[in-house]
N, C-alpha and C positions, 0 to 999 in steps of 0.2 A: 181101496188102497184108500183114496182121499182120507175117507172119514177113521180110517188107523193110523192113516198121517197126523190128522189134525189130536186125533183120544193121545198118543204117543206126544206131540209137542203139550198138551193140557196136560199130562203127567210131569214133566217136567218142567214144568211152571211148578204146579204141583209141590213139587219134589222140594222145588231152589225155596220156596215160601215154608215148607217144612223148617228147611236147615237154620233158613232167616231167625225163625221162632224158635229152632232150639238155643240158635246162639246167644239173641236175645235174654231166655230163662236162664243159661248159664251165666252170664255177664250181669245177669239182677242179683243172683243166688252167692256168687263171688265178690259183688262189691259192698253187697250188703253184710255178710256173712264179714269180709273184712274190717267193714267200718265196726261191727259190733264186736271185733276182735281188740281193733285198736282203742275206742273206747272202754272197754271191760279193763283193758290191762293198765289204762292209763287212773280210773279206779281204784282198781287194785295196788297198784303202785304209791298213790297217793294217801289213801287210806293206812296205809303198812307203814310210810314213812312219820305218819303223823304217831301210830300207835308202839315206835319204835319195835316193832316184830317182824321177825326175816320175813321176806314177799315170799309167796306163797301163789303159783299162777292158779287163778279161776278156772282154765282150760282144764279137758281131760288128762289125766296122767298117763304116760307113754305105756304104762302096764296094762292100763283100763281099756285103751285103744288097739293095742298089738296082740292082745288076747294072747298073754306068755311068750311074745317075741323077744322081749325086753326082758334083761332079769332083773326082778326088782331088788330094790334095797335091803340090806338087812337088818340097817340102822332103818328106824320108823322115823327118825327125827333128819334121816337124809336126804337131801331132794335133786334132782336131777333135771336142768336146764331145759327146755324146752327150744325146741329149733322146726326153724319151718322152710322151704325154698320156696321165692318168691321171685316171680313173673311177671315182670313190669310191663315187659311189652306186651303181652295177653290178659293181664291183671288176673293172675293163679297165683292161691297163696296154698301151697299142700305142705302136711305135718312131715315133718324125715325123721324117723326110727334106726334105732340102733341094731345092726346085722351082728350076733357073735361068730355068725362064720365066716364072713369078710370085714370082721373088724373096722367096717364104716356105717357113717351116717346113711341110708338107704330112703330112698320116697316108698311110704306105707304101701302105696298099690303096685307097685313092686316085689316086695317083701310076699306081699300076699298071693298074686301071682306065683313065682316061686315055691311056695308051698304048697298050692292048690296039684292037686293029682291030673285033674283031666287038662292034659295039655289041647283038647283039638281045641275043646270051648277059648285057651289063653290065646292059643292061633287067632281063632274067628275073631276073636274080639282085637287084636292087635291089628287085624289089617283093616276094619273099620276102621279105627282110630286115624291108622296112617290114611287112610283115604280120605277121612275128613280134617286132619292138618295139613294134608296137601292143599284140600279144595279149599280151605282157611286163610292159607298162605296164597293161595295165585286169587281169589276172589273178592275177598275179605281184610278190607283195613287195619291197620292197628292205632290201638288208644284214642278209640269212638266213643260218643257217647249213645246210651239205650236208646235213643231216639232213630238214630240212624239204624238198626236193624230192621222197624219200623216202616221206617223211609224205602230202605229196601228192597222189602218185598213185595210192598207195594207198584214202587217202581216197575218192578220187573213185571208186572203183570201190565202197567199200563205201556211202558214198551215194547211187549208181546202185541195190545191188542193193536197198538199204532202200527206197528208193520205190517200185520197185515188190511189197514187199511188205508196204509203207503202205496200198498201193490196194487188194490182197489179204484185209487184216485188215478197212480200213473199209467194203468192199465184204460183206465177212463180215456183219458187226452190220448193214447195211440185208438183207441174205436171211435173216439172225437175225429182224430186223422183219417181214418177209413172213411167213415160218414160224409167227410168234404166229398170224394170219390163216387160215395153210392147216388147224395144229392145234387150232383152235378155243379157244387157251389167250387167252383176254380178261381181264385184272382187273379187278378193282375203282377208281372213280376219285372220292375224296371218298368215299369212303365209301357209291355208289349203284354198282348194276351197270349197264352201259351196253354197247349191240348195235349192229348195223352197223356201217359205215362210216369214219361220225365217231368211233366210237368206239376202231378201229383209230388213228386219229391219235392221239386222244386219250392211248391208253394208250402209244405209239411217243411223245410227245412227252416225257410224265412220265417214262416210263425211261432216256430220252436224258437230260438233267437232271438224276435222280438218277445216274447214274453219272457225271454229272459233278462231282458236290457232293460225291460218296467221296472222288474222285479232287483236288481242291481240298483237304481236310482231309489228305488224307496227304500231299500234298506239303508241308502245312505242318509236320505234325508229322516228318516226315522231314528238314526243312531245321530244325529246332531238333534233332533231334538226332545231326546228323551234318555239321553246317555245321565246324565247326572239325579233322576229320578229313578234308577235299579238297585242301587246300591242301599237307603235306608230304605226301604219299601221292596225285597228283592220277594219274599212270599206273594204276593198280592201282584206281582207283573208277571210273573211266572204262571200263576194260576190265570190272568187273563188273555196271557198269549196263548196258555190249551186250545180256548174261545177263538181265536184268531186262526191257528192252526186247524180246529173243522172246520171254518170257513172258507179254509183256504183247498179244502178237499170236499166238503161238498161241491163248490165253484168247478174242482176237475171233474166230478158224477156230470153234471152238469152239463160237460161241453161233448159227453156221452150221448146226452138226451137231446141236445141241440147241439148240432156238431156247423148247421150255419153260422152261428156266434162263436165259433169254436177260436178265435182270435182275442176278443174283450174278456169271455171266463177267464181264457188260462192267464193275460196277462195279471187280471184281478187276485186269480188264483195263486198265483208266483208272488204275486205283490204281499197277500195274508202270510205266507209260507217263511217270505225272507222276515217279514218282520216278526212273526214268529218265533224263528231258529234263532236268531239277534239276538232278540229280549231272554230269548231259555239261554244262549251262550253267558249273555252279559251279568246274567244272574246267579249262573249254576257257581262260582265260585265265592260269591257269599253266601248261599246256599249250602257249600260245601264245610265253608267257615264254622257254623253253627255244627255244625260234628263234632268240632277238635276236642279230644278230653284233656283236663286236668291233670295235668304232672301233681304226682303224690310224694312229697318229704318224709312221712309219715310212717311208711308202709312196715316198719317193723315196732309197730306198736306203741313209738314214746310219745307221737301226739302232743298235745299244750295243756295246761293245767286243767282245764274243762275236758278232755276227752276228747278232743275236735282232731280232725287230721288239717295237718297244714299244708296247703297248695304250694307248687313251685310254679306256675304259669300254667298255661295254655301250652300242650304240645305241637309241634310244628309238623305236619304230617300232611298237610291241603296237597299235597303233591304224591303221595300214595294215597290219599283217600281221590284224586282225579282217577289216577290211572287206575285204579281198581275198579271205581266206576264206568269208567270205556270198555276196561273187560268186561264187567257182566253187562254193558250196554250191547258189544259186538255178538255176545253170546246171545244173548234175549232176542236180538232185528233177525240174525241168521232164523234163529228158530221162527220166528214170527214170520219171515220171508218166503219161506221156504210150505208154512200153513196157507198164508195169504195165498201162491202160487197155485197151491191144491186146492183151495176153494172156491178160485177164480179162472180157474184155466178154460173154463168156457167160452174165456175171451181168444185164447190163438183158437181158436178149434169154430168149426161152422157147425158141429154138430150138435142134434140137443141133449142128445142123454151123457155129453162131455161135461167134467164138470159138478159141483153140489150147487152154485146160483142160476146158472142157465143163461141163457141172451134177454130171458127176459126185465125190462126198464124195470118192472115192479120188483122182482127177485133182488133186484143191483141198489135201489136204494132201500128197501129194507133192510139188507146184508150189513150197508152203509148206516143205519139209522141204528139200528142194535149195536154191532162194534163201536160207534162214536159216543155214543151213551156208554156203555161199559168205561170206555177209555177216560171221557170225565168224568164217572165214578170214580174211579182209579187213580186220576190226580186228582182228585178233593181230597182225598184220603195220603195223599203221599205229602202235597202239602201242609196237609192237616197236620201231618206226625211230627215234622219239624219244629221243632222248640231250640226258641234263640237264648241266649244266656247274655247277650249286648240286647243294649239299648236302644231303640230308636225315640223317636217323641212320639208318636201314638201309643206303646210300649211303654214311656216314664209316665202320661198324662196318667194313664190308666194306671199304674199302680200308687202313683199320688193318691187319685183320689180314693182308693183302697185303704190308706195306712190310717192308723189311729194313735193318738198321741196320750199319753199318760204321766200323772206325775209318780212318781218311785218311793215320795215316800223323803228320802235320804236326801239330808243339807251336806252342798260341797262346803267344803272349812276354806277352800279359797274365792269359790265365786260369790259366795252366802248365798246361794240358793238352789232350790228345790229341783233335781236332776231327773230327766224327763227320760222317759221309755217309750219306743216306736215299735207298736203291735198290726198286726195284721198288715205284715207285706206279704205281697206274694210271690209266688217263686213262680219261674220260668215259667213252667210245665202250667200252672195256674193261668198267669196273661194268654198263653199260644194255645190253650182251650178254649176261649172269648174272643180270640184276633177275628180278624173279619181278613176277608185272605181275599172277596172277591169286589164287593161295595167298598165306595170310601170313608175314611174314620169317621167319628161321629164329631158335629161340624163345631164343638168344643174342643176337640183334641186334634185340629188340624194345625199345622204349624203356621200361617199363614194367619190366623185367625188369634193364635198366645204373642204375635212377635209382629212388631210393624216401627215404620220412623214417626219421629216429633209430630210431623205434619199430618198423621191420618185424623186426629183427633185437636178442636177448639184448647189452645196452650197458652195462655202469656208469661210474658217474660216474670212475674212475680209467683206463678205457681212452679216455674220450671226453676227458678231460685231456691224456691222451697225443696225440692226432689233433690236437686244434685246438694247444693249444701246444708239439709238440714236431715228430710226424712231417710234418705237412701246413702245418707256420706260414707264415704267409704267402698260405695259398691259397684259393680259392673255395671252394673243397669239399675232401671227405675221403673214404675210399673204409672200409667197414664190410664186419668178415667175420664168419659167421655164419650159422644157418637162419633161413630165412621162418618168424617163429612169425606173423605178423600175418594173412596171408592163405593159405585153407585148401589144400593141394595138390589139383589136378582129377583126371581123368581122363588129361587129356593130359600130368600129370607122373607119373602112377605106371606110363603106357606108358611113357615116357621110362628110369625108374629103374628097370624089367623089361628094358626091352632094353638096358641097361647093365650090369645083372647078369647077362642071357645071353651078351653080349658076353664077360665077365669067366667068365665056364663056373664061376658059382656059382647053389648052391641054398642057397635060403633056408628054415628052418624055420617053423613055425608061430610059437614064441614069439621068434622073435628078433627084433629091431631093423632095418629098415629104413633107419633113416635112418643108418646106417653106408655104406649105398651110395649118399648123395647124391652130383651130381658134383658135386667143388667149384666150378665155373665157375659155378655156381648159387649157391654161397655166399660169393658179395659183392656189391657193388651198390656204389654213387655219393649220396652226401647231399650238395646242392647251396647253396648258400647265396644268400639270395634276392637277392642283385644282381649273383647271375652273370650273364654273359651269354653269346653265343653262342663265345667263343674260349674262355673260360674250359670250357664243355661240352665242344668239342674238344680242351681240352688233358685233360680229365680222363679222357674217353672212351679217350684214348689212356695213358691210367696204369691205365684198368681193364682193356684189353686186355694189356698189357703186366706185371699181376699175376695173370690168369687162366692167362698160359703159367707161370708163376715158379709160382704153385698147384698147379698139375699135375703142375708137377715135384718140388715136393713132398707129394705124394698119391702118386705113383708111388715113390718114394724110402721114403717111411715103407710100402707096401704092401707091399715086397719084403723090409724089417726084420720083419715079421712073417707070412712065409710058412708058418712050422713053425706059427705057431697060427690057428687060425679064426677070428678075434676082428681084422676093420678096425681103421685108425683110426678116433677117432670122428669129428663135424663141428668143423669148426676154429671156434676164434674168434680175436676179432681180439686177445686178448692173444697169442695163438699165432704170430702174424704181424708183429710189430712189426719185424726188421730185413728181411723180405721187403717191407714197405712204403716201409720208408724209402728200398731200393734202385729199387723204385721211380718213389718221388717225384722223386726225383736224377735216373733214366734221362729221366721225361717233360720235365722240362725241358731235361735238355743236346737231347734230341732235338727239342721244339716248333718252335723255331725256324727248323732247319734244313727240318723239315715243310711246313710255309707256305710256305717259298722253293720246296720242289719241287710240291705243290700247285699253286702261281702259275705254274708253268714247263710243269705237267703238262695246264694251259685250264684248272683247277677255277676256280669263285669264290673270292675273297674269303668267309673263315666269318661276316663280320658278317652276309653277306647269304645266310645258307644257312636253307636250311627245316627246321629241326632238331625243330619241334615246340613243344606248352608242356609245361612241366614243370610241373609246379604242386605238387607235395609235394616242397616246400622247407622251408630251415632257417634259424636268423637265429641267430649267435655273436660275438661281438668278434673281427674278426681280428685276431692277435698280428702286430706288427712283426718281421720278421726280423732281426736280429743279424748285423752280419759279425765271422766269429771275424778275430782278428788272427795 
């Protein structure tokens, strides 16, 4: 019976998986077909207007698709307009055909069904479609991106396995309490020694309350310390929380193995679970926001002059996504709990033949390890399937590293300068496939490395005046060049420096200054104005990436010039890089408008809605007005 129920649960999960896969395939096919129709219609309309010819749709004609249902025109030059039914809620588009019997335009599938002789087959397909629409209406939100369906199928498996692990962990706690009586480790309550069955109940209740108390306290401390880090980095913290939850489950199983340490193990387990659940609930809305689809204002084929679909903003359906997600979790959790009870019911019965796990410690640990590995595996693919179209600092830095600028050769009549073209801008899917979800970001892609206060490096008044009044005049940022004098270099910094020296084939003596071997990309950072917004942050990051490339080239040239001597070039200062800073600022100002347009074309949301995090170390100075040169 246990095996049959477990197989039925697996079959239900597999059916849900196939349903999600079918919805995803249909969504992609319909979305691709609609985009092609929009672009093709705009193309035909544009060329027909140029040639002054009557507009003829390039789509299949009604008489060709309907196989004679629609009467063809008697005149060859007579054209009938194409008509389509568009459901913007489910992103569906179907052709409408004229039915001479009813004198109305009906859906082509309805006409085909009515002309079919096999009524039984028609009945059966209608019932299946009704069931499919019912399940879709109650468990699948509207207006979501294709990544949601990949996320949904992996979450269904993850929640099912998690429910089984939860049952094993909870029953391990109960078995640990029963082990207290078996090992005669009855503690004192309220300072008095207690004995017997009543004592066991008092001890069990006290231990259970104490473990929950510490868990709530740890939850409060975790929320106060980590609350600001969840929004800009939701994927990484959600995946890390799964490991913390797995640790809590493991400690719960340990209470069954070592009941004499029930209270400390249960308190630590509950603390880990509280931390994980807080992280999961705090990042839930941030993850759900990535599934909000974009509204389309050109579904009827209008489009723009280039045949692109115009967007009218994201669909505000976060409530629908959350509600349907909770409904999915509720159903899967019920199946998982029932499966877990059937799998581990030997905890409730002393009979060795009861249950599939048995009372053996080895069986309990083995099943827990297998299920926990399965849960981590599903969680990895669940988080990996999330595609963010909103920039955080790590995604922004990875995008800026990949872009390439070329001259189009077209001279602007207003500025008398050659127009630029920004190429190789990654899409959100490209960045999501390379994004780290457990390990921290690369060293140079960290916000704390890219931004800082003016006092982090050596900077004299002449250098500050040159930066504010000349090089970055009119900007809400400037770049400072120099070694970090404020923060002590830790072990990770020394390891990076040692690896850099090893790759260069350099052996350093005891008395030699290691500052000569610093990475030039670590010797520059951005100082933001107190009123700088996300657009200024994006522009300053573009300038920083450009300046880092130029600084590496300068460092390479200086090292080649000093090949004859064993002394490499010293660390850079701001006064040594005025010319490079001017070139960087000019190039960033020219590229920035083109970059914004390319980001929008690739599917990224506007920078003003980005999650770039809080840059608290800023400065305030009087922004100089840019004077136009005659």
